[in-house]
N, C-alpha and C positions, 0 to 999 in steps of 0.2 A: 504494500500500500504506500503510495507516494505521500510525501509531506506529513508523515506521522511525527507528532511532537512527543518527545520523551523527556520525562523529568522524574527525579526521585522524590518520593513523598516526604522524605526527611528534609529536603531543601525547602519545601513548602512550610514545614513545621518551623524551621528557623525564621523564615520571612514573616510568618504569622506572629511569632513571639515578638519580633521587632515591632510590628504594628501594635500589638497589645501593650508594648512598653510605655505608651502614652498614658496608660492608667497607673496611678501611683500605688495601687494595691497589688500589682503583679510582681512576684519574685520568681526567679529562675534558679534552680539548683542543678548541678551536674556532677557526675562522678569521674572527673578527670578525662572526659571524652567530648569536650565541647566542640572540637573540630569535626568529629565524626557525627555527633548528634545534631550539629548545626545550631546548638544553643550559643555558640560563639558569636553568631550574628547579633543576638540580644546583648551579650557581654560587651561587645564593642560599643554599642549605643548607650547602654545603661549599666556601667560597671558597678555602680553602688547598689544595684538590686540583683546582682548575680553572685552566687556563692558556689565555689568549687569545693565540694566535700571530699575530694580525693577518691582513691580506689577503695571506697567504703560504702557500698550501696545500701546496706542495712542501716548504717548510721544516717545516711542521707534521707531515708524515708522517715526516720525518727525526727530529724531536724525539720523536714517538711511538715510533719504533723504538728510539731510544736509551734511553728510559725503560723500555720493555718488557724490555730486556736486564738491567735491575736488579731485575726481579721484579714490576713493576707490571702490572696489567691495564689497558690504555690504550684509551679510547674517543676517536677522532679524528673530528670532525664538520664537515661543510660541505654545500653543495649537491652533488648527484650529478655535475653537470657538472664541478665542480672537484675532487672526490675521485677520480673514475674517469678524468676527462679531463686536467685540468691536472697533476695529481699522479701520473699513471699510472706514470711511470718510478720514482718513489720508492716507490710501493706495490709495484711489481714487484720491484725490486732490494733495497730496504732492509727491507721487511716480509715479503713473500711468500716470496722465496727462502730467507731464514734462518728462516722459519716462526715468526715472533715473535707474541706474544700481544697483537696490536693489533686492535681492533674498529672498523671504519669505519662511522660513521653517516651515510649519504648521503640527505639529504632533498631535497624538491622534484624528485623523479625523474620521468622521462618528460615528458609534456606537462601534468602537474599544476601546473606553474609558468607556465601559458599566457601571462598578461599580461606576463611579463618578456621574452618574445620568444624567437626561435630560438636565440640565443646561450646561453640558460640551459636549454633543453629537451634533456635528455640521454636518448635512447632506446637508445643503444648500450652503456651501462654494464654490463649483464648480459653481453653478448657479450665485452667486454673483461675482466671479472673472472673469467669462467668458464674462461678459458684460462690464467690465472695459476696456477702451482704452489702447492699447499697452501691455496688460498683456498676458503672456504665461503661460499656466497651464501644469504641469507635475504631473501625478498620477501613480507612479510606482507600479508594481504588486508584486515584491519580492525584496529581498535584493540585488541581482545582478543588477537588473535594477535600483534600487534606487541609488546605489553607482555611477553608470555611469551617471545617470541623473543629479546628483549634480555637477559632473565635467562638464557636458554639459551646465548646467545652468550658471556656472561661466564664461564660454566663450561666452554665448549668450548675445548680447547687449540688454539692457532694462530690465524691471521688469519681474520676474518669480515667480509664485506661485507653490511651491512644496508641495504635499500632502502625509503625512506619517501616518502610523497606530501605535497604541500602541502594539497590540498583535503580537506574532510570527505567520507568515503565511508560507504555503508551498512554497518551491522554484519551480518555473515553468520554469525558463530559464536555459539553459545549461551554463557551465563555459565559453564557447567561444562566448556567446551572445554579440552582438555589438549594443548598443543603438543608435537610430537615432531619433532626435527630430521631433515630429509631424507625425511619421510613425506608422501605424497600423501593427500588426503582426498576421499571422495565426498560431495558435498553434496546431490545429487538423483539418484535412480535413473531409468534409462530403458533402452530396448532398440533404438532406431532410430539414434540419433546420439550420439557422445561429444564433449563440449566440454571441452577442457582449458585452464585459465587460471591465471595467477599474479598475485599482488599486487593492484594497484588494478583490474585487469580482471576479477577474480573476480565482483564484483557485476554487472558488465556481462554476463558469461557466464550468470549466473543469469537475468537479464532476457531474454537471447536464448533460453534454454531455455523460458521461459514463452511467448515469442512463437511459437516453433516448435510448442509444445503447442497453441496456438490454431489452428495450421494442420494439426493432426492428426499431428504428428511428436513422438514420445516421446524427449526428449533426456536423456542422462545427463551431469551436470555434475561435474567433478572439478577439484581445484586442487592445486598443488604449491608448496612454499616453497623 
């Protein structure tokens, strides 16, 4: 397909944080990965409201929880493996149970961090986060959706887990797309098969629908965040 625009959802995350920085209640925390998670974009513009917690994700979640109790909207960022995996207990007990206003920016999710190996490839994070009380999960399909989703997360009361990828992925949404929290979207109509996907797999689902069409099967493609 000609003129396909590709962008990593983590890039949109950083740009959205920069836009949110105009709000004095926004704080951003990172676990020594600001360049990779793109929180460095916020750090450059608002250094006084950025905290590098070092390679200590569990402690970072505790710090985020404490700051949230004082009225701040806190974004805590690291790789998905470390936010949902290593810091699971702190997310569960310190953030989710008390329903605090902490937004977790989990980048390099799934196998999008391929070359870093299995230790960094987190495919179980959605399963872990969806069973935690009060947690809202947002898994954007492209940079347009990711940008709007971060803004929506900032306004949503309570904890939010946002899942972003490392790799650049095709843009599947139009420029006038309007994100709505918790709403599925039909991207392609069909009558024989329904394909449901989320996050980075949405573009793959659309490719699968096209492949089925070539075989005479009319597939309907939907996505959910």
